[in-house]
ROPA-516884 format. One record per residue (C-alpha): x, y negated, z negated. Coordinates in steps of 0.02 Angstrom, whole numbers, plus 50000, padded with zeros to 5 digits. Last residue first. Layout:
% residues N
XYZ/...
END
This chain:
% residues 189
504895113150503/504415094350533/504125085150395/505305070050423/504295065850558/504995050750675/504135052150864/502515058050823/502465050250673/502705034150768/501205039450885/500205045550743/500485028750649/499825019850812/498385029950821/497825025850663/498055038450519/496845053250441/495505054550594/496895065450687/498185072250584/498355088750664/499085102350605/501145108250636/501265113550462/502365100250397/501155085750466/499925092750394/500615094250215/501245076850242/499335068350303/498785077450139/499915068850032/499935054250120/497935052650043/496415050550139/494845048949984/493785036950102/493555017150028/492595012949891/491824994149951/492484978749864/491114966049846/491504959549681/492984969449621/492904983949570/493134988549385/491144993849354/491425009649479/492855014949385/492655032349457/493695041949599/492935052249716/493095039049857/494405026749828/493665007549763/494484993549790/495164982649651/496054965149691/497294959849559/497344942049482/498984935549504/499504925849355/498464935349216/498144952849270/499994954449329/500654947949179/499524962549073/500124975049185/502174968849121/502804984249162/501584999249223/501265013849110/499705005649038/499385003949207/499055023249263/497235024049213/496935010649343/497675020749488/496235026049564/495305010549567/496595007649710/497684991849684/497834976149790/498914961449714/498444944449720/499644928549774/499294910549794/500434903949923/501404886149955/502514894249805/503424905449922/505024911249873/504774909149692/502874918449697/503624932149818/505094936449673/503734935949536/502474946549624/504044959249664/504534958849489/502564963149425/502704976549552/504054984549496/505304992949625/506885003449541/507914996449583/508514978449606/507614968949741/508064965649933/507184983149971/505954977249900/505914962449993/505384972450153/503694963250213/502484967850339/501174958250398/499254958650426/498364943450468/499204942950646/498204961550685/497674977550638/498714988050767/500354977450741/500004980750543/499954998650595/501544999750693/502384989950577/501865000150421/502705014750528/504085005350553/504455001550371/504115019150306/505375023950452/506695013550391/506175016250179/506625034650208/505475047050155/504965047549981/504935059849845/503605057549720/503215071249620/502575062149478/504135060149378/505455059849527/505035045149594/503975034649465/504705018149490/504785022749686/506145014549766/506355002849906/504105002149877/503394997550058/502664980550056/501084975450181/500614957550163/499014955650188/498364937150244/496744925850229/495944935050058/494524939849993/493714933950166/492814950150193/493914951050354/495524947750265/495324960050114/494384975150234/495734975950356/497114978650252/495814991350141/495314998750316/497225002550359/497635008950193/496295020650215/496665027350400/498465033850332/500265023050284/501655039450277/502335039050158/501605019850134/502495020649961/501265008149911/501264989049888/499724978249948/500174961249922/498514949249961/499274931850012/497994916249995/498604904050075/
END
């Protein structure tokens, strides 16, 4: 089976994450999408990345996955690997644990300028054929995978700011994630 590994902070997951996961399956690019929240971000403290507890991010991803259907699952694999989390190590671990699957990494075109700082980006390209999707407001259209659309420029940063200020997040997250955040909002004043 072709599995898309869609890693990220998911701090929290938003509507564009859901759209990307849905497109991956509905387009036939892959058979399943596994959402993989980072346990400890490799760039935490460098790019002002401060994460909600892993258990909350897992729960939010699970809520979104259940909403999207059986072709989208959530993996806690990074909680079992050495921290900080590096994509190549996660992919290598998954490939060894599940040799029956072929894994692809999903990345947004907005991160292409950062891959020089990634551990073993060349190996990821060679062994895990990244699927590159667009993000509104970012260039690199020539880098997108064939047929990949450009998704809305929704950001977790915006969702967190609205939650912190008690503002509506309607349209920024899926209904199930909105419900989960209404119960567990670590950014509430």
